[in-house]
C-alpha positions as CSV (number, residue, x, y, z in Angstrom):
1,X,0.0,0.0,0.0
2,X,1.1,3.5,-0.7
3,X,0.2,4.6,2.8
4,X,2.9,2.6,4.4
5,X,5.5,2.4,1.7
6,X,9.0,2.5,2.9
7,X,11.1,5.7,2.1
8,X,14.1,5.7,-0.1
9,X,17.6,7.1,0.5
10,X,18.9,10.3,-1.0
11,X,22.5,11.3,-1.5
12,X,24.4,13.3,1.2
13,X,26.8,15.5,-0.7
14,X,28.4,18.8,0.1
15,X,27.3,21.1,-2.8
16,X,28.4,24.6,-3.6
17,X,26.0,27.4,-2.8
18,X,24.7,27.6,-6.3
19,X,23.3,24.0,-6.2
20,X,21.5,24.4,-2.9
21,X,18.1,25.7,-4.3
22,X,17.7,22.8,-6.7
23,X,18.8,20.3,-4.1
24,X,16.3,21.7,-1.6
25,X,13.5,21.2,-4.1
26,X,14.6,17.7,-4.8
27,X,14.6,16.8,-1.1
28,X,11.1,18.2,-0.8
29,X,9.9,15.9,-3.6
30,X,11.6,12.7,-2.5
31,X,11.2,10.9,0.8
32,X,14.3,10.5,2.9
33,X,15.4,7.3,4.7
34,X,14.8,7.5,8.4
35,X,17.8,5.2,8.9
36,X,20.9,4.4,6.9
37,X,20.8,0.7,7.6
38,X,17.2,-0.5,7.3
39,X,16.5,-3.8,8.9
40,X,14.1,-6.6,8.0
41,X,13.1,-6.7,11.7
42,X,11.4,-3.3,11.3
43,X,10.3,-3.9,7.7
44,X,10.1,-7.3,6.2
45,X,10.5,-6.0,2.7
46,X,14.1,-5.1,3.5
47,X,14.8,-8.9,3.9
48,X,14.7,-12.0,1.8
49,X,15.3,-15.7,1.7
50,X,18.8,-16.3,0.4
51,X,18.7,-19.3,-2.0
52,X,22.4,-19.8,-2.8
53,X,25.8,-19.1,-1.3
54,X,28.1,-16.4,-2.6
55,X,30.6,-17.2,-5.3
56,X,33.6,-15.4,-6.6
57,X,32.1,-14.8,-10.0
58,X,30.5,-11.4,-10.7
59,X,26.7,-11.7,-11.3
60,X,25.4,-9.3,-14.0
61,X,22.0,-8.0,-12.8
62,X,19.5,-6.0,-14.8
63,X,16.5,-4.2,-13.3
64,X,14.1,-6.8,-14.7
65,X,16.2,-9.6,-13.2
66,X,16.4,-7.8,-9.8
67,X,12.6,-7.4,-9.7
68,X,12.1,-11.0,-10.7
69,X,14.4,-12.2,-7.9
70,X,12.6,-9.9,-5.5
71,X,9.2,-11.3,-6.4
72,X,10.6,-14.8,-5.8
73,X,12.6,-14.3,-2.6
74,X,11.5,-11.1,-0.8
75,X,10.6,-11.8,2.8
76,X,7.7,-9.3,3.0
77,X,6.0,-10.9,0.0
78,X,6.6,-14.4,1.3
79,X,4.8,-13.4,4.5
80,X,1.9,-12.0,2.5
81,X,1.7,-15.2,0.5
82,X,1.6,-17.2,3.7
83,X,-1.2,-15.0,5.0
84,X,-3.2,-15.7,1.8
85,X,-2.7,-19.4,2.3
86,X,-4.0,-19.1,5.9
87,X,-7.3,-17.5,4.8
88,X,-7.6,-20.1,1.9
89,X,-7.4,-22.8,4.6
90,X,-10.0,-21.1,6.7
91,X,-12.3,-20.9,3.7
92,X,-11.9,-24.6,3.1
93,X,-12.7,-25.3,6.7
94,X,-15.9,-23.2,6.4
95,X,-16.9,-25.1,3.3
96,X,-17.0,-28.3,5.4
97,X,-20.0,-27.0,7.2
98,X,-22.0,-27.5,3.9
99,X,-20.7,-30.9,3.2
100,X,-21.7,-34.2,4.9
101,X,-19.4,-35.5,7.6
102,X,-18.9,-39.2,7.2
103,X,-17.0,-41.1,9.9
104,X,-16.3,-44.9,10.0
105,X,-15.8,-46.4,13.4
106,X,-15.0,-49.9,14.6
107,X,-14.4,-51.4,18.0
108,X,-14.1,-54.7,19.8
109,X,-13.9,-55.4,23.5
110,X,-14.8,-57.5,26.5
111,X,-17.6,-56.1,28.6
112,X,-18.8,-57.2,32.1
113,X,-22.3,-56.1,33.3
114,X,-24.0,-56.0,36.7
115,X,-27.6,-57.0,35.9
116,X,-28.8,-55.9,39.3
117,X,-27.5,-52.4,38.6
118,X,-29.3,-52.4,35.3
119,X,-32.6,-53.2,37.1
120,X,-32.6,-57.0,36.6
121,X,-32.5,-58.1,40.2
122,X,-33.8,-61.4,41.8
123,X,-37.3,-59.9,42.2
124,X,-37.5,-59.4,38.4
125,X,-36.6,-62.9,37.7
126,X,-39.0,-64.2,40.3
127,X,-41.9,-62.5,38.5
128,X,-41.2,-64.7,35.5
129,X,-41.1,-68.0,37.6
130,X,-44.3,-69.3,36.0
131,X,-42.6,-69.4,32.7
132,X,-40.1,-72.0,33.9
133,X,-41.0,-75.7,34.0
134,X,-39.9,-76.1,37.6
135,X,-41.8,-73.1,38.7
136,X,-38.6,-71.5,39.8
137,X,-36.2,-69.4,37.8
138,X,-32.8,-71.0,37.1
139,X,-29.8,-69.9,39.0
140,X,-28.7,-67.0,36.9
141,X,-25.6,-65.0,37.8
142,X,-26.3,-61.3,38.1
143,X,-22.7,-60.6,36.8
144,X,-22.5,-61.4,33.1
145,X,-19.7,-61.0,30.5
146,X,-19.7,-60.8,26.7
147,X,-17.4,-60.1,23.8
148,X,-18.8,-57.3,21.6
149,X,-17.6,-56.3,18.1
150,X,-19.1,-53.2,16.5
151,X,-18.8,-51.5,13.1
152,X,-20.6,-48.3,12.2
153,X,-20.7,-45.5,9.7
154,X,-21.9,-42.1,10.9
155,X,-23.3,-39.3,8.7
156,X,-24.2,-35.8,9.7
157,X,-24.9,-32.7,7.7
158,X,-26.3,-29.2,8.2
159,X,-29.3,-28.7,6.0
160,X,-30.0,-25.1,6.8
161,X,-28.2,-22.6,9.1
162,X,-28.1,-18.8,8.6
163,X,-24.8,-18.3,10.4
164,X,-23.2,-21.1,8.4
165,X,-24.2,-19.5,5.1
166,X,-23.1,-16.1,6.2
167,X,-19.9,-17.4,7.7
168,X,-18.9,-19.1,4.4
169,X,-19.5,-15.8,2.6
170,X,-17.4,-14.0,5.1
171,X,-14.6,-16.5,4.7
172,X,-14.7,-16.1,0.9
173,X,-14.4,-12.3,1.2
174,X,-11.6,-12.7,3.7
175,X,-9.7,-14.9,1.2
176,X,-10.2,-12.4,-1.6
177,X,-9.0,-9.6,0.8
178,X,-5.9,-11.6,1.6
179,X,-5.3,-12.1,-2.1
180,X,-5.4,-8.4,-2.8
181,X,-3.1,-7.8,0.2
182,X,-0.6,-10.2,-1.4
183,X,-0.9,-8.4,-4.7
184,X,-0.3,-5.1,-2.9
185,X,2.8,-6.6,-1.4
186,X,4.0,-7.5,-4.9
187,X,3.7,-3.9,-5.8
188,X,5.6,-3.0,-2.6
189,X,8.4,-5.4,-3.7
190,X,8.6,-3.9,-7.2
191,X,8.8,-0.4,-5.7
192,X,11.4,-1.3,-3.1
193,X,13.6,-3.2,-5.5
194,X,13.4,-0.7,-8.3
195,X,14.1,2.1,-6.0
196,X,17.1,0.3,-4.5
197,X,18.4,-0.5,-8.0
198,X,17.9,3.1,-9.2
199,X,19.7,4.4,-6.1
200,X,22.6,2.1,-6.8
201,X,22.8,3.3,-10.4
202,X,22.9,6.9,-9.1
203,X,25.6,6.0,-6.6
204,X,27.5,4.3,-9.4
205,X,27.3,7.5,-11.5
206,X,28.6,9.4,-8.5
207,X,31.6,7.1,-8.3
208,X,32.2,7.7,-12.0
209,X,32.0,11.4,-11.6
210,X,34.3,11.4,-8.6
211,X,36.9,9.3,-10.5
212,X,36.8,11.6,-13.5
213,X,37.2,14.7,-11.3
214,X,40.0,13.0,-9.4
215,X,41.8,12.2,-12.6
216,X,41.3,15.8,-13.8
217,X,42.6,17.1,-10.5
218,X,45.7,14.9,-10.8
219,X,46.4,16.3,-14.3
220,X,45.9,19.9,-13.0
221,X,48.2,19.3,-10.1
222,X,50.9,17.9,-12.4
223,X,50.6,20.9,-14.6
224,X,50.8,23.4,-11.7
225,X,53.7,21.5,-10.2
226,X,55.6,21.7,-13.5
227,X,54.8,25.4,-13.8
228,X,56.0,25.9,-10.2
229,X,59.3,24.2,-10.9
230,X,59.7,26.3,-14.0
231,X,59.0,29.4,-12.0
232,X,55.9,30.4,-13.8
233,X,53.4,29.5,-11.0
234,X,53.4,30.4,-7.3
235,X,53.7,27.8,-4.6
236,X,50.2,28.8,-3.4
237,X,48.8,27.6,-6.7
238,X,50.3,24.2,-6.2
239,X,49.0,24.0,-2.7
240,X,45.5,24.8,-3.9
241,X,45.7,22.1,-6.5
242,X,46.8,19.5,-3.9
243,X,44.0,20.5,-1.6
244,X,41.5,20.2,-4.5
245,X,42.9,16.7,-5.4
246,X,42.6,15.6,-1.8
247,X,39.0,16.7,-1.7
248,X,38.3,14.8,-4.9
249,X,39.9,11.7,-3.4
250,X,37.7,12.0,-0.3
251,X,34.7,12.3,-2.5
252,X,35.6,9.2,-4.4
253,X,36.2,7.1,-1.3
254,X,32.8,8.2,0.2
255,X,31.1,7.5,-3.1
256,X,32.5,4.0,-3.4
257,X,31.6,3.2,0.1
258,X,28.0,4.4,-0.4
259,X,27.8,2.4,-3.6
260,X,29.0,-0.8,-1.8
261,X,26.4,-0.3,0.9
262,X,23.6,0.3,-1.6
263,X,24.5,-2.9,-3.5
264,X,24.4,-4.9,-0.2
265,X,20.9,-3.5,0.5
266,X,19.7,-4.4,-3.0
267,X,21.1,-7.9,-2.6
268,X,19.3,-8.3,0.8
269,X,16.0,-7.4,-0.8
270,X,16.2,-9.9,-3.7
271,X,17.7,-13.0,-2.1
272,X,21.4,-12.7,-3.1
273,X,24.0,-13.3,-0.5
274,X,25.5,-10.0,0.7
275,X,29.0,-11.2,-0.2
276,X,28.1,-12.0,-3.8
277,X,29.8,-9.6,-6.3
278,X,27.2,-8.1,-8.7
279,X,27.4,-5.6,-11.6
280,X,24.4,-3.5,-12.6
281,X,23.9,-3.7,-16.3
282,X,21.1,-1.1,-16.8
283,X,22.0,2.6,-17.1
284,X,19.9,5.3,-15.4
285,X,16.7,5.4,-17.5
286,X,15.3,8.7,-18.6
287,X,12.2,9.5,-20.6
288,X,9.5,12.1,-20.4
289,X,6.1,10.9,-19.3
290,X,3.0,11.6,-21.3
291,X,0.7,14.2,-19.7
292,X,-2.1,12.7,-17.6
293,X,-4.9,14.4,-15.7
294,X,-5.7,13.6,-12.1
295,X,-9.1,12.3,-13.2
296,X,-7.6,9.8,-15.7
297,X,-5.1,8.5,-13.2
298,X,-7.7,8.3,-10.4
299,X,-10.1,6.3,-12.6
300,X,-7.3,3.8,-13.3
301,X,-6.4,3.7,-9.6
302,X,-10.0,2.9,-8.5
303,X,-9.9,-0.1,-10.9
304,X,-6.4,-1.3,-10.2
305,X,-5.3,-0.4,-6.7
306,X,-5.0,-3.7,-4.7
307,X,-5.3,-1.9,-1.3
308,X,-8.6,-0.4,-2.5
309,X,-10.0,-3.8,-3.6
310,X,-8.6,-5.3,-0.4
311,X,-10.6,-2.8,1.7
312,X,-13.7,-3.4,-0.4
313,X,-13.6,-7.1,0.3
314,X,-13.1,-6.4,4.0
315,X,-16.3,-4.5,3.8
316,X,-18.0,-7.5,2.2
317,X,-16.5,-9.7,4.9
318,X,-17.9,-7.6,7.8
319,X,-21.3,-7.3,6.1
320,X,-21.4,-11.1,6.0
321,X,-20.3,-11.3,9.7
322,X,-23.0,-8.9,10.6
323,X,-25.6,-11.0,8.7
324,X,-24.3,-14.1,10.5
325,X,-25.0,-12.6,13.9
326,X,-28.4,-11.4,12.8
327,X,-29.3,-14.9,11.5
328,X,-28.7,-16.5,14.8
329,X,-32.3,-15.9,15.6
330,X,-33.4,-18.1,12.7
331,X,-34.1,-21.8,13.1
332,X,-31.5,-24.3,11.9
333,X,-32.0,-27.8,10.6
334,X,-29.5,-30.7,10.6
335,X,-29.5,-34.4,10.0
336,X,-27.4,-37.1,11.7
337,X,-27.5,-40.9,11.8
338,X,-25.5,-44.1,11.6
339,X,-25.7,-47.6,10.3
340,X,-23.6,-50.6,11.6
341,X,-23.5,-54.1,13.0
342,X,-23.1,-55.5,16.5
343,X,-21.7,-59.0,17.0
344,X,-21.9,-60.6,20.5
345,X,-19.9,-63.8,21.1
346,X,-22.2,-66.8,21.0
347,X,-25.0,-64.8,19.3
348,X,-25.9,-63.6,15.9
349,X,-24.8,-60.4,14.2
350,X,-27.5,-57.8,14.2
351,X,-27.6,-54.5,12.2
352,X,-28.2,-51.2,14.1
353,X,-29.1,-47.8,12.7
354,X,-30.2,-44.4,13.6
355,X,-31.7,-41.6,11.4
356,X,-32.8,-38.3,13.0
357,X,-33.4,-34.7,12.0
358,X,-32.9,-31.9,14.4
359,X,-34.7,-28.6,14.3
360,X,-33.2,-26.0,16.6
361,X,-35.1,-22.8,17.4
362,X,-33.5,-20.2,19.6
363,X,-36.0,-18.9,22.1
364,X,-34.1,-16.5,24.2
365,X,-30.4,-15.5,24.0
366,X,-31.2,-11.8,23.4
367,X,-28.4,-10.1,25.3
368,X,-25.6,-12.0,23.4
369,X,-27.4,-11.6,20.1
370,X,-27.8,-7.9,20.5
371,X,-24.2,-7.5,21.7
372,X,-22.7,-9.4,18.8
373,X,-24.9,-7.5,16.3
374,X,-23.9,-4.1,17.7
375,X,-20.2,-5.0,17.7
376,X,-20.3,-6.3,14.2
377,X,-22.2,-3.2,13.0
378,X,-19.5,-1.0,14.6
379,X,-16.8,-2.9,12.7
380,X,-18.7,-2.6,9.5
381,X,-19.1,1.2,10.0
382,X,-15.4,1.5,10.7
383,X,-14.5,-0.3,7.5
384,X,-17.0,1.7,5.5
385,X,-15.5,5.0,6.8
386,X,-12.0,3.7,6.0
387,X,-13.1,2.9,2.4
388,X,-14.5,6.4,2.0
389,X,-11.3,7.9,3.4
390,X,-9.2,5.8,1.1
391,X,-11.0,7.1,-2.0
392,X,-10.0,10.6,-1.0
393,X,-6.5,9.5,-0.1
394,X,-6.1,7.9,-3.5
395,X,-7.1,11.2,-5.1
396,X,-4.6,13.0,-2.9
397,X,-1.8,10.6,-3.7
398,X,-2.5,10.8,-7.4
399,X,-2.4,14.6,-7.5
400,X,0.7,14.7,-5.3
401,X,2.5,12.2,-7.5
402,X,1.7,14.1,-10.7
403,X,3.0,17.3,-9.1
404,X,6.2,15.5,-8.1
405,X,6.7,14.1,-11.6
406,X,6.3,17.5,-13.1
407,X,8.6,19.2,-10.7
408,X,11.3,16.4,-10.9
409,X,11.2,16.6,-14.7
410,X,11.9,20.3,-14.6
411,X,14.7,19.7,-12.1
412,X,16.3,17.3,-14.6
413,X,16.2,19.9,-17.4
414,X,17.6,22.6,-15.1
415,X,20.3,20.2,-13.8
416,X,21.4,19.3,-17.4
417,X,21.6,22.9,-18.3
418,X,23.7,23.6,-15.2
419,X,26.1,20.8,-16.1
420,X,26.5,22.2,-19.6
421,X,27.2,25.7,-18.3
422,X,29.6,24.4,-15.6
423,X,31.5,22.4,-18.2
424,X,31.9,25.4,-20.5
425,X,32.9,27.6,-17.5
426,X,35.6,25.0,-16.5
427,X,36.9,24.8,-20.0
428,X,37.1,28.6,-20.4
429,X,38.9,28.9,-17.0
430,X,41.3,26.1,-17.9
431,X,42.3,28.0,-21.0
432,X,42.8,31.2,-19.0
433,X,45.0,29.4,-16.4
434,X,47.0,27.7,-19.2
435,X,47.4,31.1,-20.9
436,X,48.7,32.7,-17.6
437,X,45.8,35.1,-17.4
438,X,44.5,33.7,-14.0
439,X,45.8,31.8,-11.1
440,X,44.2,28.5,-10.3
441,X,41.7,29.7,-7.6
442,X,39.0,30.4,-10.2
443,X,39.8,27.0,-11.7
444,X,39.3,25.3,-8.4
445,X,36.0,27.1,-8.0
446,X,34.9,26.1,-11.5
447,X,35.8,22.4,-10.8
448,X,33.7,22.5,-7.6
449,X,30.8,24.0,-9.5
450,X,31.0,21.3,-12.1
451,X,31.1,18.6,-9.4
452,X,28.1,20.1,-7.7
453,X,26.2,20.3,-11.0
454,X,27.0,16.7,-11.9
455,X,25.9,15.5,-8.5
456,X,22.7,17.5,-8.8
457,X,22.0,16.0,-12.2
458,X,22.5,12.4,-10.9
459,X,20.2,13.2,-7.9
460,X,17.6,14.8,-10.2
461,X,17.5,11.8,-12.5
462,X,17.1,9.5,-9.5
463,X,14.3,11.6,-8.0
464,X,12.5,11.8,-11.4
465,X,12.5,8.0,-11.8
466,X,11.4,7.6,-8.2
467,X,8.6,10.1,-8.7
468,X,7.4,8.1,-11.8
469,X,7.5,4.9,-9.8
470,X,5.4,6.6,-7.1
471,X,2.9,7.7,-9.8
472,X,2.6,4.2,-11.2
473,X,2.1,2.8,-7.6
474,X,-0.6,5.5,-7.0
475,X,-2.3,4.3,-10.1
476,X,-2.0,0.6,-9.1
477,X,-0.1,-0.4,-12.2
478,X,3.4,-0.5,-10.9
479,X,4.1,-4.2,-11.4
480,X,2.7,-4.4,-14.9
481,X,3.9,-1.0,-16.3
482,X,7.0,0.0,-14.5
483,X,9.0,-0.4,-17.7
484,X,6.6,2.1,-19.5
485,X,6.9,4.7,-16.7
486,X,10.7,4.4,-16.5
487,X,10.9,4.6,-20.4
488,X,12.8,1.3,-20.7
């Protein structure tokens, strides 16, 4: 569900003052991670079931492959799938109430009876004395023993019961609700994995930028050092070049460390061992998104959002529960019986059977009935209110996502223009330094401006793609159309 979706990390970079307004807008658009090392204990979607041990070979991983692995191994999705199976089992158990229950029993044993305790004392036998030739009853022991073997088949079935019918309807709605909850979890996995993959791509771009600037700084230092030796540059210029190179080295180290941690997080979400080397094969995607109105996206969301359908089925479930409690006042009809044989040692085998119908009419249980009906009505009202609120919340999410996409797209355009301008400024300043017109202080400033502009562009591309994923999630089509939204 979008309501509880996990936030995504953003870069922490020290930018020059000129980049701060654009970065502030980017931070306002994108959510920020509340913690640098998210744990599956707090959010199951950060964990997975690792299916194979790490190897020394590098695993090439595309975005599609990462999402496929996430849908197969992600812990949060597995928990949702288990929940769906639980409700499927409960529905099967509810179905049994409509089916006949057939039980076969068999037993054999030795029984000892006290006839006097059963009412057959000496006085009873004396009343039958005239039936005996001697006029006296024979000497019959009041303690008897027999061997009895029984075999029976028992059948019982509910013919009509209002609570049973309503309960089965509620179980079916609960199963459908669990299914849509599982489908919503699939969307959560796609969003988590895609966001982690895109963030790792952005971190990789930062590493490339840092390496390029470090190499450029090394060349500049070599040039300034040679000029200093030749006496055409001051020692201060060489010190500035060395400080700039050290700063670029620090930036590269931090960028490489951030990339390594992002890759570990991605592997944890999709079931790859944290120690397995991987290489991301997809570049940062970029494509402009076709204009959509809030009404168009909202209509798609009402048809496609799994959390909305989940809540609708919860409403159906609580309606059925409410109907079940109301139907407790209705009569119920059931049938039960058995057929079998009894064999007593020394006697013949006789068949035994029972067939009976039971009509149950509740006469007075009013306090419990009214309490259960009122409680179920309150639950139904609560779900209905949540459903009405979710419709408004979907409208809010759709509108906010469209605004984020529009703002992020403009940020990308501005960031690209800034990179072009900063590149031209650095080129011009390099020519001025080489011509001896300027010292290297303006050159260092130009290099810092270019580094900030490149970082800002990487961040803007990342935020733009995240905003498009959020829009697809708000529309409920993320799993099936994330390629279209990312422009892949």
